[in-house]
Gaussian input, Z-matrix of N, CA and C with variables (Angstrom, degrees):
# hf/3-21g

backbone

0 1
 N
 C     1     B1
 C     2     B2     1     A1
 N     3     B3     2     A2     1     D1
 C     4     B4     3     A3     2     D2
 C     5     B5     4     A4     3     D3
 N     6     B6     5     A5     4     D4
 C     7     B7     6     A6     5     D5
 C     8     B8     7     A7     6     D6
 N     9     B9     8     A8     7     D7
 C    10    B10     9     A9     8     D8
 C    11    B11    10    A10     9     D9
 N    12    B12    11    A11    10    D10
 C    13    B13    12    A12    11    D11
 C    14    B14    13    A13    12    D12
 N    15    B15    14    A14    13    D13
 C    16    B16    15    A15    14    D14
 C    17    B17    16    A16    15    D15
 N    18    B18    17    A17    16    D16
 C    19    B19    18    A18    17    D17
 C    20    B20    19    A19    18    D18
 N    21    B21    20    A20    19    D19
 C    22    B22    21    A21    20    D20
 C    23    B23    22    A22    21    D21
 N    24    B24    23    A23    22    D22
 C    25    B25    24    A24    23    D23
 C    26    B26    25    A25    24    D24
 N    27    B27    26    A26    25    D25
 C    28    B28    27    A27    26    D26
 C    29    B29    28    A28    27    D27
 N    30    B30    29    A29    28    D28
 C    31    B31    30    A30    29    D29
 C    32    B32    31    A31    30    D30
 N    33    B33    32    A32    31    D31
 C    34    B34    33    A33    32    D32
 C    35    B35    34    A34    33    D33
 N    36    B36    35    A35    34    D34
 C    37    B37    36    A36    35    D35
 C    38    B38    37    A37    36    D36
 N    39    B39    38    A38    37    D37
 C    40    B40    39    A39    38    D38
 C    41    B41    40    A40    39    D39
 N    42    B42    41    A41    40    D40
 C    43    B43    42    A42    41    D41
 C    44    B44    43    A43    42    D42
 N    45    B45    44    A44    43    D43
 C    46    B46    45    A45    44    D44
 C    47    B47    46    A46    45    D45
 N    48    B48    47    A47    46    D46
 C    49    B49    48    A48    47    D47
 C    50    B50    49    A49    48    D48
 N    51    B51    50    A50    49    D49
 C    52    B52    51    A51    50    D50
 C    53    B53    52    A52    51    D51
 N    54    B54    53    A53    52    D52
 C    55    B55    54    A54    53    D53
 C    56    B56    55    A55    54    D54
 N    57    B57    56    A56    55    D55
 C    58    B58    57    A57    56    D56
 C    59    B59    58    A58    57    D57
 N    60    B60    59    A59    58    D58
 C    61    B61    60    A60    59    D59
 C    62    B62    61    A61    60    D60
 N    63    B63    62    A62    61    D61
 C    64    B64    63    A63    62    D62
 C    65    B65    64    A64    63    D63
 N    66    B66    65    A65    64    D64
 C    67    B67    66    A66    65    D65
 C    68    B68    67    A67    66    D66
 N    69    B69    68    A68    67    D67
 C    70    B70    69    A69    68    D68
 C    71    B71    70    A70    69    D69
 N    72    B72    71    A71    70    D70
 C    73    B73    72    A72    71    D71
 C    74    B74    73    A73    72    D72
 N    75    B75    74    A74    73    D73
 C    76    B76    75    A75    74    D74
 C    77    B77    76    A76    75    D75
 N    78    B78    77    A77    76    D76
 C    79    B79    78    A78    77    D77
 C    80    B80    79    A79    78    D78
 N    81    B81    80    A80    79    D79
 C    82    B82    81    A81    80    D80
 C    83    B83    82    A82    81    D81
 N    84    B84    83    A83    82    D82
 C    85    B85    84    A84    83    D83
 C    86    B86    85    A85    84    D84
 N    87    B87    86    A86    85    D85
 C    88    B88    87    A87    86    D86
 C    89    B89    88    A88    87    D87
 N    90    B90    89    A89    88    D88
 C    91    B91    90    A90    89    D89
 C    92    B92    91    A91    90    D90
 N    93    B93    92    A92    91    D91
 C    94    B94    93    A93    92    D92
 C    95    B95    94    A94    93    D93
 N    96    B96    95    A95    94    D94
 C    97    B97    96    A96    95    D95
 C    98    B98    97    A97    96    D96
 N    99    B99    98    A98    97    D97
 C   100   B100    99    A99    98    D98
 C   101   B101   100   A100    99    D99
 N   102   B102   101   A101   100   D100
 C   103   B103   102   A102   101   D101
 C   104   B104   103   A103   102   D102
 N   105   B105   104   A104   103   D103
 C   106   B106   105   A105   104   D104
 C   107   B107   106   A106   105   D105
 N   108   B108   107   A107   106   D106
 C   109   B109   108   A108   107   D107
 C   110   B110   109   A109   108   D108
 N   111   B111   110   A110   109   D109
 C   112   B112   111   A111   110   D110
 C   113   B113   112   A112   111   D111
 N   114   B114   113   A113   112   D112
 C   115   B115   114   A114   113   D113
 C   116   B116   115   A115   114   D114
 N   117   B117   116   A116   115   D115
 C   118   B118   117   A117   116   D116
 C   119   B119   118   A118   117   D117
 N   120   B120   119   A119   118   D118
 C   121   B121   120   A120   119   D119
 C   122   B122   121   A121   120   D120
 N   123   B123   122   A122   121   D121
 C   124   B124   123   A123   122   D122
 C   125   B125   124   A124   123   D123
 N   126   B126   125   A125   124   D124
 C   127   B127   126   A126   125   D125
 C   128   B128   127   A127   126   D126
 N   129   B129   128   A128   127   D127
 C   130   B130   129   A129   128   D128
 C   131   B131   130   A130   129   D129
 N   132   B132   131   A131   130   D130
 C   133   B133   132   A132   131   D131
 C   134   B134   133   A133   132   D132
 N   135   B135   134   A134   133   D133
 C   136   B136   135   A135   134   D134
 C   137   B137   136   A136   135   D135
 N   138   B138   137   A137   136   D136
 C   139   B139   138   A138   137   D137
 C   140   B140   139   A139   138   D138
 N   141   B141   140   A140   139   D139
 C   142   B142   141   A141   140   D140
 C   143   B143   142   A142   141   D141
 N   144   B144   143   A143   142   D142
 C   145   B145   144   A144   143   D143
 C   146   B146   145   A145   144   D144
 N   147   B147   146   A146   145   D145
 C   148   B148   147   A147   146   D146
 C   149   B149   148   A148   147   D147
 N   150   B150   149   A149   148   D148
 C   151   B151   150   A150   149   D149
 C   152   B152   151   A151   150   D150
 N   153   B153   152   A152   151   D151
 C   154   B154   153   A153   152   D152
 C   155   B155   154   A154   153   D153
 N   156   B156   155   A155   154   D154
 C   157   B157   156   A156   155   D155
 C   158   B158   157   A157   156   D156
 N   159   B159   158   A158   157   D157
 C   160   B160   159   A159   158   D158
 C   161   B161   160   A160   159   D159
 N   162   B162   161   A161   160   D160
 C   163   B163   162   A162   161   D161
 C   164   B164   163   A163   162   D162
 N   165   B165   164   A164   163   D163
 C   166   B166   165   A165   164   D164
 C   167   B167   166   A166   165   D165
 N   168   B168   167   A167   166   D166
 C   169   B169   168   A168   167   D167
 C   170   B170   169   A169   168   D168
 N   171   B171   170   A170   169   D169
 C   172   B172   171   A171   170   D170
 C   173   B173   172   A172   171   D171
 N   174   B174   173   A173   172   D172
 C   175   B175   174   A174   173   D173
 C   176   B176   175   A175   174   D174
 N   177   B177   176   A176   175   D175
 C   178   B178   177   A177   176   D176
 C   179   B179   178   A178   177   D177
 N   180   B180   179   A179   178   D178
 C   181   B181   180   A180   179   D179
 C   182   B182   181   A181   180   D180
 N   183   B183   182   A182   181   D181
 C   184   B184   183   A183   182   D182
 C   185   B185   184   A184   183   D183
 N   186   B186   185   A185   184   D184
 C   187   B187   186   A186   185   D185
 C   188   B188   187   A187   186   D186
 N   189   B189   188   A188   187   D187
 C   190   B190   189   A189   188   D188
 C   191   B191   190   A190   189   D189
 N   192   B192   191   A191   190   D190
 C   193   B193   192   A192   191   D191
 C   194   B194   193   A193   192   D192
 N   195   B195   194   A194   193   D193
 C   196   B196   195   A195   194   D194
 C   197   B197   196   A196   195   D195
 N   198   B198   197   A197   196   D196
 C   199   B199   198   A198   197   D197
 C   200   B200   199   A199   198   D198
 N   201   B201   200   A200   199   D199
 C   202   B202   201   A201   200   D200
 C   203   B203   202   A202   201   D201
 N   204   B204   203   A203   202   D202
 C   205   B205   204   A204   203   D203
 C   206   B206   205   A205   204   D204
 N   207   B207   206   A206   205   D205
 C   208   B208   207   A207   206   D206
 C   209   B209   208   A208   207   D207
 N   210   B210   209   A209   208   D208
 C   211   B211   210   A210   209   D209
 C   212   B212   211   A211   210   D210
 N   213   B213   212   A212   211   D211
 C   214   B214   213   A213   212   D212
 C   215   B215   214   A214   213   D213
 N   216   B216   215   A215   214   D214
 C   217   B217   216   A216   215   D215
 C   218   B218   217   A217   216   D216
 N   219   B219   218   A218   217   D217
 C   220   B220   219   A219   218   D218
 C   221   B221   220   A220   219   D219
 N   222   B222   221   A221   220   D220
 C   223   B223   222   A222   221   D221
 C   224   B224   223   A223   222   D222
 N   225   B225   224   A224   223   D223
 C   226   B226   225   A225   224   D224
 C   227   B227   226   A226   225   D225
 N   228   B228   227   A227   226   D226
 C   229   B229   228   A228   227   D227
 C   230   B230   229   A229   228   D228
 N   231   B231   230   A230   229   D229
 C   232   B232   231   A231   230   D230
 C   233   B233   232   A232   231   D231
 N   234   B234   233   A233   232   D232
 C   235   B235   234   A234   233   D233
 C   236   B236   235   A235   234   D234
 N   237   B237   236   A236   235   D235
 C   238   B238   237   A237   236   D236
 C   239   B239   238   A238   237   D237
 N   240   B240   239   A239   238   D238
 C   241   B241   240   A240   239   D239
 C   242   B242   241   A241   240   D240
 N   243   B243   242   A242   241   D241
 C   244   B244   243   A243   242   D242
 C   245   B245   244   A244   243   D243
 N   246   B246   245   A245   244   D244
 C   247   B247   246   A246   245   D245
 C   248   B248   247   A247   246   D246
 N   249   B249   248   A248   247   D247
 C   250   B250   249   A249   248   D248
 C   251   B251   250   A250   249   D249
 N   252   B252   251   A251   250   D250
 C   253   B253   252   A252   251   D251
 C   254   B254   253   A253   252   D252
 N   255   B255   254   A254   253   D253
 C   256   B256   255   A255   254   D254
 C   257   B257   256   A256   255   D255
 N   258   B258   257   A257   256   D256
 C   259   B259   258   A258   257   D257
 C   260   B260   259   A259   258   D258
 N   261   B261   260   A260   259   D259
 C   262   B262   261   A261   260   D260
 C   263   B263   262   A262   261   D261
 N   264   B264   263   A263   262   D262
 C   265   B265   264   A264   263   D263
 C   266   B266   265   A265   264   D264
 N   267   B267   266   A266   265   D265
 C   268   B268   267   A267   266   D266
 C   269   B269   268   A268   267   D267
 N   270   B270   269   A269   268   D268
 C   271   B271   270   A270   269   D269
 C   272   B272   271   A271   270   D270
 N   273   B273   272   A272   271   D271
 C   274   B274   273   A273   272   D272
 C   275   B275   274   A274   273   D273
 N   276   B276   275   A275   274   D274
 C   277   B277   276   A276   275   D275
 C   278   B278   277   A277   276   D276
 N   279   B279   278   A278   277   D277
 C   280   B280   279   A279   278   D278
 C   281   B281   280   A280   279   D279
 N   282   B282   281   A281   280   D280
 C   283   B283   282   A282   281   D281
 C   284   B284   283   A283   282   D282
 N   285   B285   284   A284   283   D283
 C   286   B286   285   A285   284   D284
 C   287   B287   286   A286   285   D285
 N   288   B288   287   A287   286   D286
 C   289   B289   288   A288   287   D287
 C   290   B290   289   A289   288   D288
 N   291   B291   290   A290   289   D289
 C   292   B292   291   A291   290   D290
 C   293   B293   292   A292   291   D291
 N   294   B294   293   A293   292   D292
 C   295   B295   294   A294   293   D293
 C   296   B296   295   A295   294   D294
 N   297   B297   296   A296   295   D295
 C   298   B298   297   A297   296   D296
 C   299   B299   298   A298   297   D297
 N   300   B300   299   A299   298   D298
 C   301   B301   300   A300   299   D299
 C   302   B302   301   A301   300   D300
 N   303   B303   302   A302   301   D301
 C   304   B304   303   A303   302   D302
 C   305   B305   304   A304   303   D303
 N   306   B306   305   A305   304   D304
 C   307   B307   306   A306   305   D305
 C   308   B308   307   A307   306   D306
 N   309   B309   308   A308   307   D307
 C   310   B310   309   A309   308   D308
 C   311   B311   310   A310   309   D309
 N   312   B312   311   A311   310   D310
 C   313   B313   312   A312   311   D311
 C   314   B314   313   A313   312   D312
 N   315   B315   314   A314   313   D313
 C   316   B316   315   A315   314   D314
 C   317   B317   316   A316   315   D315
 N   318   B318   317   A317   316   D316
 C   319   B319   318   A318   317   D317
 C   320   B320   319   A319   318   D318
 N   321   B321   320   A320   319   D319
 C   322   B322   321   A321   320   D320
 C   323   B323   322   A322   321   D321
 N   324   B324   323   A323   322   D322
 C   325   B325   324   A324   323   D323
 C   326   B326   325   A325   324   D324
 N   327   B327   326   A326   325   D325
 C   328   B328   327   A327   326   D326
 C   329   B329   328   A328   327   D327
 N   330   B330   329   A329   328   D328
 C   331   B331   330   A330   329   D329
 C   332   B332   331   A331   330   D330
 N   333   B333   332   A332   331   D331
 C   334   B334   333   A333   332   D332
 C   335   B335   334   A334   333   D333

   B1=1.4527
   B2=1.5365
   B3=1.3102
   B4=1.4533
   B5=1.5246
   B6=1.3197
   B7=1.4570
   B8=1.5316
   B9=1.3153
   B10=1.4565
   B11=1.5274
   B12=1.3223
   B13=1.4607
   B14=1.5254
   B15=1.3297
   B16=1.4589
   B17=1.5210
   B18=1.3137
   B19=1.4593
   B20=1.5224
   B21=1.3399
   B22=1.4535
   B23=1.5260
   B24=1.3272
   B25=1.4584
   B26=1.5189
   B27=1.3173
   B28=1.4602
   B29=1.5241
   B30=1.3098
   B31=1.4581
   B32=1.5191
   B33=1.3298
   B34=1.4641
   B35=1.5344
   B36=1.3466
   B37=1.4676
   B38=1.5355
   B39=1.3117
   B40=1.4725
   B41=1.5242
   B42=1.3192
   B43=1.4591
   B44=1.5264
   B45=1.3130
   B46=1.4716
   B47=1.5281
   B48=1.3234
   B49=1.4479
   B50=1.5200
   B51=1.3107
   B52=1.4653
   B53=1.5308
   B54=1.3355
   B55=1.4645
   B56=1.5232
   B57=1.3149
   B58=1.4709
   B59=1.5299
   B60=1.3283
   B61=1.4661
   B62=1.5263
   B63=1.3203
   B64=1.4620
   B65=1.5283
   B66=1.3171
   B67=1.4633
   B68=1.5286
   B69=1.3184
   B70=1.4588
   B71=1.5346
   B72=1.3166
   B73=1.4673
   B74=1.5211
   B75=1.3287
   B76=1.4607
   B77=1.5216
   B78=1.3284
   B79=1.4666
   B80=1.5335
   B81=1.3283
   B82=1.4636
   B83=1.5284
   B84=1.3159
   B85=1.4571
   B86=1.5261
   B87=1.3127
   B88=1.4706
   B89=1.5255
   B90=1.3331
   B91=1.4612
   B92=1.5295
   B93=1.3303
   B94=1.4715
   B95=1.5241
   B96=1.3219
   B97=1.4742
   B98=1.5298
   B99=1.3265
   B100=1.4621
   B101=1.5320
   B102=1.3223
   B103=1.4591
   B104=1.5247
   B105=1.3033
   B106=1.4589
   B107=1.5253
   B108=1.3284
   B109=1.4734
   B110=1.5323
   B111=1.3021
   B112=1.4681
   B113=1.5216
   B114=1.3070
   B115=1.4658
   B116=1.5299
   B117=1.3299
   B118=1.4641
   B119=1.5280
   B120=1.3121
   B121=1.4711
   B122=1.5204
   B123=1.3311
   B124=1.4573
   B125=1.5288
   B126=1.3133
   B127=1.4658
   B128=1.5282
   B129=1.3450
   B130=1.4648
   B131=1.5365
   B132=1.3305
   B133=1.4685
   B134=1.5253
   B135=1.3267
   B136=1.4637
   B137=1.5256
   B138=1.3276
   B139=1.4649
   B140=1.5288
   B141=1.3416
   B142=1.4656
   B143=1.5259
   B144=1.3286
   B145=1.4659
   B146=1.5310
   B147=1.3259
   B148=1.4621
   B149=1.5271
   B150=1.3354
   B151=1.4640
   B152=1.5326
   B153=1.3282
   B154=1.4703
   B155=1.5236
   B156=1.3196
   B157=1.4653
   B158=1.5280
   B159=1.3358
   B160=1.4662
   B161=1.5237
   B162=1.3374
   B163=1.4756
   B164=1.5252
   B165=1.3270
   B166=1.4692
   B167=1.5307
   B168=1.3300
   B169=1.4572
   B170=1.5288
   B171=1.3342
   B172=1.4599
   B173=1.5296
   B174=1.3072
   B175=1.4705
   B176=1.5180
   B177=1.3334
   B178=1.4568
   B179=1.5322
   B180=1.3499
   B181=1.4624
   B182=1.5156
   B183=1.3068
   B184=1.4607
   B185=1.5211
   B186=1.3220
   B187=1.4556
   B188=1.5282
   B189=1.3162
   B190=1.4711
   B191=1.5277
   B192=1.3211
   B193=1.4661
   B194=1.5388
   B195=1.3219
   B196=1.4667
   B197=1.5233
   B198=1.3231
   B199=1.4682
   B200=1.5252
   B201=1.3258
   B202=1.4717
   B203=1.5203
   B204=1.3235
   B205=1.4658
   B206=1.5275
   B207=1.3234
   B208=1.4594
   B209=1.5259
   B210=1.3230
   B211=1.4672
   B212=1.5258
   B213=1.3264
   B214=1.4629
   B215=1.5260
   B216=1.3431
   B217=1.4624
   B218=1.5191
   B219=1.3225
   B220=1.4551
   B221=1.5201
   B222=1.3355
   B223=1.4648
   B224=1.5261
   B225=1.3220
   B226=1.4512
   B227=1.5242
   B228=1.3221
   B229=1.4561
   B230=1.5217
   B231=1.3165
   B232=1.4582
   B233=1.5130
   B234=1.3244
   B235=1.4625
   B236=1.5218
   B237=1.3181
   B238=1.4609
   B239=1.5172
   B240=1.3235
   B241=1.4626
   B242=1.5228
   B243=1.3372
   B244=1.4635
   B245=1.5284
   B246=1.3422
   B247=1.4673
   B248=1.5265
   B249=1.3323
   B250=1.4667
   B251=1.5256
   B252=1.3408
   B253=1.4550
   B254=1.5190
   B255=1.3251
   B256=1.4586
   B257=1.5314
   B258=1.3278
   B259=1.4601
   B260=1.5212
   B261=1.3314
   B262=1.4591
   B263=1.5304
   B264=1.3394
   B265=1.4617
   B266=1.5280
   B267=1.3222
   B268=1.4622
   B269=1.5176
   B270=1.3325
   B271=1.4658
   B272=1.5228
   B273=1.3365
   B274=1.4686
   B275=1.5315
   B276=1.3344
   B277=1.4568
   B278=1.5182
   B279=1.3389
   B280=1.4632
   B281=1.5218
   B282=1.3136
   B283=1.4669
   B284=1.5190
   B285=1.3221
   B286=1.4603
   B287=1.5203
   B288=1.3063
   B289=1.4589
   B290=1.5234
   B291=1.3424
   B292=1.4579
   B293=1.5255
   B294=1.3009
   B295=1.4650
   B296=1.5225
   B297=1.3248
   B298=1.4545
   B299=1.5240
   B300=1.3249
   B301=1.4592
   B302=1.5194
   B303=1.3280
   B304=1.4656
   B305=1.5259
   B306=1.3301
   B307=1.4592
   B308=1.5246
   B309=1.3183
   B310=1.4683
   B311=1.5231
   B312=1.3103
   B313=1.4695
   B314=1.5137
   B315=1.3153
   B316=1.4426
   B317=1.5319
   B318=1.3565
   B319=1.4637
   B320=1.5370
   B321=1.3084
   B322=1.4620
   B323=1.5170
   B324=1.3418
   B325=1.4569
   B326=1.5281
   B327=1.3074
   B328=1.4597
   B329=1.5174
   B330=1.3220
   B331=1.4712
   B332=1.5177
   B333=1.3168
   B334=1.4719
   B335=1.4854
   A1=108.46
   A2=116.77
   A3=122.43
   A4=109.05
   A5=115.95
   A6=119.84
   A7=112.12
   A8=117.62
   A9=121.09
   A10=109.05
   A11=116.28
   A12=120.15
   A13=112.47
   A14=116.94
   A15=120.39
   A16=111.19
   A17=114.96
   A18=120.18
   A19=109.24
   A20=115.47
   A21=120.42
   A22=109.25
   A23=115.42
   A24=121.51
   A25=108.83
   A26=116.14
   A27=121.91
   A28=109.92
   A29=116.56
   A30=121.39
   A31=112.58
   A32=116.65
   A33=121.07
   A34=112.12
   A35=117.73
   A36=120.37
   A37=113.15
   A38=118.01
   A39=125.12
   A40=113.93
   A41=117.84
   A42=120.69
   A43=109.69
   A44=115.05
   A45=122.18
   A46=109.32
   A47=116.00
   A48=120.93
   A49=115.88
   A50=118.61
   A51=120.16
   A52=108.61
   A53=115.25
   A54=118.84
   A55=110.44
   A56=116.47
   A57=121.72
   A58=113.52
   A59=118.09
   A60=120.38
   A61=111.85
   A62=116.90
   A63=120.42
   A64=113.18
   A65=118.07
   A66=122.07
   A67=112.22
   A68=115.63
   A69=121.87
   A70=110.73
   A71=117.37
   A72=122.00
   A73=111.31
   A74=115.44
   A75=121.88
   A76=109.02
   A77=118.47
   A78=120.31
   A79=112.07
   A80=115.04
   A81=121.64
   A82=107.32
   A83=116.03
   A84=121.40
   A85=110.73
   A86=116.82
   A87=120.65
   A88=111.64
   A89=117.62
   A90=121.27
   A91=112.17
   A92=117.00
   A93=120.21
   A94=113.23
   A95=118.58
   A96=125.40
   A97=114.00
   A98=118.84
   A99=122.31
   A100=109.68
   A101=116.63
   A102=121.33
   A103=112.36
   A104=116.00
   A105=123.58
   A106=107.24
   A107=118.22
   A108=119.53
   A109=111.37
   A110=116.45
   A111=121.96
   A112=112.46
   A113=117.15
   A114=121.15
   A115=112.76
   A116=118.74
   A117=121.92
   A118=110.83
   A119=116.02
   A120=120.27
   A121=112.06
   A122=116.93
   A123=121.36
   A124=112.04
   A125=117.69
   A126=121.86
   A127=109.20
   A128=118.43
   A129=120.62
   A130=113.32
   A131=117.26
   A132=120.85
   A133=110.67
   A134=116.21
   A135=121.13
   A136=110.40
   A137=116.06
   A138=120.77
   A139=110.44
   A140=116.64
   A141=120.64
   A142=111.26
   A143=117.41
   A144=120.94
   A145=111.20
   A146=116.25
   A147=119.68
   A148=110.63
   A149=116.53
   A150=120.42
   A151=110.66
   A152=116.85
   A153=121.03
   A154=109.80
   A155=117.23
   A156=120.71
   A157=111.44
   A158=116.76
   A159=120.99
   A160=110.81
   A161=116.87
   A162=121.85
   A163=109.97
   A164=116.61
   A165=121.83
   A166=110.86
   A167=116.28
   A168=120.54
   A169=111.33
   A170=117.02
   A171=120.82
   A172=112.38
   A173=116.97
   A174=120.89
   A175=113.90
   A176=116.24
   A177=122.00
   A178=111.23
   A179=115.12
   A180=121.04
   A181=109.66
   A182=115.49
   A183=120.33
   A184=109.39
   A185=115.51
   A186=120.31
   A187=110.28
   A188=117.33
   A189=121.44
   A190=111.22
   A191=117.05
   A192=120.92
   A193=110.55
   A194=117.07
   A195=120.61
   A196=110.44
   A197=117.86
   A198=121.91
   A199=110.53
   A200=117.62
   A201=121.01
   A202=110.93
   A203=116.86
   A204=121.48
   A205=110.24
   A206=116.89
   A207=120.91
   A208=111.17
   A209=117.77
   A210=119.92
   A211=112.01
   A212=117.69
   A213=118.97
   A214=111.40
   A215=117.06
   A216=121.26
   A217=112.21
   A218=117.71
   A219=121.98
   A220=109.90
   A221=118.08
   A222=120.01
   A223=111.63
   A224=115.98
   A225=121.91
   A226=109.09
   A227=116.27
   A228=120.95
   A229=109.22
   A230=116.76
   A231=121.69
   A232=114.08
   A233=117.89
   A234=121.16
   A235=107.68
   A236=116.16
   A237=120.10
   A238=110.61
   A239=114.93
   A240=120.57
   A241=110.35
   A242=116.44
   A243=119.32
   A244=112.06
   A245=117.49
   A246=118.82
   A247=110.96
   A248=116.87
   A249=119.41
   A250=110.88
   A251=117.65
   A252=121.39
   A253=111.50
   A254=117.56
   A255=120.28
   A256=112.36
   A257=117.77
   A258=121.52
   A259=108.82
   A260=115.31
   A261=121.01
   A262=109.17
   A263=119.47
   A264=121.16
   A265=113.49
   A266=117.88
   A267=120.90
   A268=112.38
   A269=117.03
   A270=119.42
   A271=112.99
   A272=118.06
   A273=124.74
   A274=113.17
   A275=117.76
   A276=121.86
   A277=109.46
   A278=116.66
   A279=118.16
   A280=110.41
   A281=115.96
   A282=120.74
   A283=108.33
   A284=116.40
   A285=119.17
   A286=109.35
   A287=115.89
   A288=121.08
   A289=109.95
   A290=116.57
   A291=120.86
   A292=111.07
   A293=116.75
   A294=120.52
   A295=111.29
   A296=117.27
   A297=120.57
   A298=112.82
   A299=117.69
   A300=121.15
   A301=109.88
   A302=118.36
   A303=119.75
   A304=109.84
   A305=117.11
   A306=119.48
   A307=110.73
   A308=115.96
   A309=121.50
   A310=108.06
   A311=117.31
   A312=122.87
   A313=111.59
   A314=116.79
   A315=121.09
   A316=109.27
   A317=120.46
   A318=122.17
   A319=112.29
   A320=116.89
   A321=119.85
   A322=108.60
   A323=118.39
   A324=119.86
   A325=110.48
   A326=114.48
   A327=119.61
   A328=109.22
   A329=117.09
   A330=120.30
   A331=108.68
   A332=113.75
   A333=119.36
   A334=111.38
   D1=131.71
   D2=179.38
   D3=-110.13
   D4=136.21
   D5=-179.77
   D6=-105.95
   D7=-11.31
   D8=-179.97
   D9=-74.45
   D10=127.12
   D11=-179.89
   D12=-93.38
   D13=-6.48
   D14=179.51
   D15=-77.40
   D16=163.57
   D17=178.69
   D18=-88.92
   D19=149.16
   D20=179.02
   D21=-63.16
   D22=126.24
   D23=-179.03
   D24=-122.60
   D25=135.56
   D26=-178.97
   D27=-72.01
   D28=131.43
   D29=178.71
   D30=-78.57
   D31=-13.12
   D32=-179.85
   D33=-90.41
   D34=-49.86
   D35=-174.91
   D36=-111.12
   D37=-3.81
   D38=178.63
   D39=66.12
   D40=20.73
   D41=177.64
   D42=-96.25
   D43=151.60
   D44=-177.42
   D45=-87.15
   D46=141.47
   D47=171.33
   D48=114.20
   D49=-8.24
   D50=177.04
   D51=-150.17
   D52=168.79
   D53=179.87
   D54=-106.75
   D55=172.98
   D56=-174.12
   D57=-75.12
   D58=-15.77
   D59=-179.26
   D60=-66.07
   D61=-36.29
   D62=-177.21
   D63=-103.90
   D64=4.75
   D65=-174.74
   D66=-79.44
   D67=136.55
   D68=176.07
   D69=-124.02
   D70=7.17
   D71=-179.21
   D72=-73.90
   D73=168.18
   D74=176.50
   D75=-66.04
   D76=134.77
   D77=179.74
   D78=-62.49
   D79=141.10
   D80=175.02
   D81=-149.25
   D82=119.25
   D83=-177.67
   D84=-72.12
   D85=133.19
   D86=177.81
   D87=-78.41
   D88=-14.01
   D89=-179.19
   D90=-87.68
   D91=-49.07
   D92=-174.48
   D93=-118.68
   D94=-1.33
   D95=178.31
   D96=66.74
   D97=14.93
   D98=177.82
   D99=-83.53
   D100=173.01
   D101=-176.91
   D102=-89.31
   D103=68.14
   D104=171.02
   D105=-151.68
   D106=157.78
   D107=-179.97
   D108=-63.18
   D109=155.85
   D110=-179.73
   D111=-63.46
   D112=-24.15
   D113=-178.34
   D114=-91.87
   D115=7.89
   D116=-179.64
   D117=-69.01
   D118=135.06
   D119=177.85
   D120=-78.33
   D121=-8.59
   D122=177.99
   D123=-90.10
   D124=-1.63
   D125=178.74
   D126=-62.59
   D127=129.04
   D128=-179.64
   D129=-57.05
   D130=-34.64
   D131=177.81
   D132=-65.72
   D133=-41.21
   D134=179.91
   D135=-66.18
   D136=-43.04
   D137=179.17
   D138=-61.97
   D139=-42.56
   D140=179.70
   D141=-65.48
   D142=-43.70
   D143=179.40
   D144=-63.40
   D145=-38.02
   D146=177.80
   D147=-65.35
   D148=-40.39
   D149=178.36
   D150=-64.97
   D151=-38.44
   D152=177.85
   D153=-61.96
   D154=-45.55
   D155=179.16
   D156=-63.43
   D157=-38.30
   D158=178.87
   D159=-63.47
   D160=-45.60
   D161=178.41
   D162=-63.64
   D163=-41.96
   D164=-179.05
   D165=-58.16
   D166=-45.83
   D167=-178.52
   D168=-73.89
   D169=-44.48
   D170=-175.78
   D171=-65.32
   D172=-37.58
   D173=-177.68
   D174=-100.73
   D175=-1.34
   D176=-179.89
   D177=53.89
   D178=51.74
   D179=179.60
   D180=-116.89
   D181=174.83
   D182=177.48
   D183=-75.76
   D184=164.70
   D185=178.49
   D186=-62.75
   D187=-42.02
   D188=-179.83
   D189=-61.78
   D190=-42.56
   D191=179.44
   D192=-66.94
   D193=-41.35
   D194=177.94
   D195=-63.40
   D196=-38.94
   D197=177.46
   D198=-63.00
   D199=-41.43
   D200=177.83
   D201=-61.24
   D202=-41.86
   D203=-179.91
   D204=-62.74
   D205=-46.40
   D206=-178.05
   D207=-67.37
   D208=-43.99
   D209=-178.63
   D210=-69.56
   D211=-28.30
   D212=177.87
   D213=-71.90
   D214=-25.20
   D215=178.58
   D216=-86.45
   D217=-17.32
   D218=-176.75
   D219=-81.51
   D220=128.96
   D221=179.58
   D222=-65.05
   D223=147.33
   D224=178.76
   D225=-80.34
   D226=132.01
   D227=-179.73
   D228=-67.73
   D229=132.53
   D230=177.83
   D231=90.06
   D232=-2.68
   D233=178.95
   D234=-115.28
   D235=115.38
   D236=-178.39
   D237=-88.69
   D238=162.53
   D239=178.57
   D240=-62.77
   D241=-42.26
   D242=-177.42
   D243=-65.23
   D244=-34.69
   D245=178.49
   D246=-70.14
   D247=-33.80
   D248=178.07
   D249=-74.93
   D250=-32.33
   D251=179.98
   D252=-70.42
   D253=-22.38
   D254=-179.05
   D255=-86.33
   D256=1.70
   D257=177.80
   D258=-95.60
   D259=132.08
   D260=179.94
   D261=-64.40
   D262=124.57
   D263=-177.10
   D264=-68.59
   D265=-19.45
   D266=-176.69
   D267=-87.13
   D268=-45.43
   D269=-174.76
   D270=-111.18
   D271=-3.43
   D272=178.40
   D273=64.47
   D274=15.91
   D275=176.35
   D276=-94.41
   D277=152.13
   D278=176.37
   D279=-61.38
   D280=131.55
   D281=179.47
   D282=-77.09
   D283=131.02
   D284=-179.77
   D285=-86.56
   D286=152.61
   D287=179.90
   D288=-65.87
   D289=-29.79
   D290=179.98
   D291=-66.96
   D292=-40.10
   D293=-177.51
   D294=-69.16
   D295=-27.71
   D296=-178.22
   D297=-82.78
   D298=-18.92
   D299=-177.04
   D300=-79.89
   D301=124.72
   D302=179.67
   D303=-71.28
   D304=150.66
   D305=179.41
   D306=-66.62
   D307=154.64
   D308=179.66
   D309=-82.15
   D310=106.32
   D311=-178.52
   D312=-102.36
   D313=27.10
   D314=-178.98
   D315=-80.11
   D316=111.83
   D317=-177.94
   D318=-74.88
   D319=-18.53
   D320=-177.41
   D321=-93.29
   D322=121.34
   D323=178.76
   D324=-69.23
   D325=139.53
   D326=178.80
   D327=-83.41
   D328=136.65
   D329=178.35
   D330=-86.66
   D331=147.88
   D332=-179.09
   D333=-99.79

């Protein structure tokens, strides 16, 4: 007797209707859609979930709190360090190059 109401899904190619023992298709992860089996320990989703569980146990926090800690440490895709460094930390506006340049306080005129 089976109690699972879901359909059999291949852990290797993520297709419905067969299992991974007989599969010869190209691997495709059902978690992150990359080209590796769903059971791969190198899957970024698996690595993140493992880190969440580690934080949860080490700090004795809830799963939701551990997830917040891990996601706050994870860099945002498409946002570079240099683009974030150019934002003013006080007003969150892009810092202009003019505002960063110190005024010329040279009392001696330069000859041309």
